[in-house]
C-alpha angles and dihedrals in degrees: 000000000000118000128193107207115198107189131135097195102091099199091050092045095048093047092048092044092052091048094049092047090050088059094049103268125136110226132197111189126203126170104206138054091238091055091049092053091045095047112114118240150256108093128136102218139008124222103199128190115207097210100072122159098232105035143001112278089225089065090050090050091052092048093048092048090051089059098054149302101296107144114255124200114189116216115191147149088223108110096181110124089218092064090048093051094044091049092053092045090052090057108275113147097209142358128221120191123216132277097051139151125243093243091053089056091047091050090051091049092051093047092049092048090051090052097044097045093075089045092054094045092047092050090052089053094045093245131128111259121245113249114255116257138193122280113254123216111190118321098302110042131066128176116199103198093181092060097025091234132138126203130193115196088346095305120112114246118216107231128176112242094258092044088057092046091050093049092046090052097046093046091055087079111017112199094022118124110235121195121228089247093054092049095046091049093049101041106027116020138324089230097044115153129178137038121349097210089120088066092059090050092053093045089053090051092052092048090052097045097042100038112160095018101068140014121210110200119202112219107203114243094004119056141258140317123202119210127187114233107235125212114258116260112261112256 
């Protein structure tokens, strides 16, 4: 998958670029809005910072959306809800706030590509696209990545921000064993140093809040594996 990364902060851009390449992405990096708009296609998704040196990233978002349906994920240190709303209204498909981990960005890219694939195919066939919906895990759990909401048996579950990020990351690949380092990089910070006790606390919280829908197995000396609890076979 080909990514156009528009980011003027070189350390952030280089760290994100290395991480994406490590997971098999091709990355073209530009540091200004003008370079983004002049960059030749094709690319599959755009990661767009709002704080660019030559123009507002929101204007770049609007211009890119006017050219076509390429998925756009805004990445920004701006935490103002207004910027988030405006970005989505101008055509962004998702919004990631700094600081973030590489795996969080990858999870967002995958989720956006899943949502936009039906839209692209429908447009090619002249049909109206189906609205994106939440991802379902078993019969009890749904994760709505667009709205960052989790429901258990239809009722919304109150998760702390990092609890949600951890669940969103682990449910990207149910059954896969994730090391502590992978999880800390994805959910907390790519440059995290120090103890990982906070991870155990958040895992315990998810186990408690989502009992019966998921199991999170601790693999000693390695990390964690999330499994979806399946309904029993009818007798």
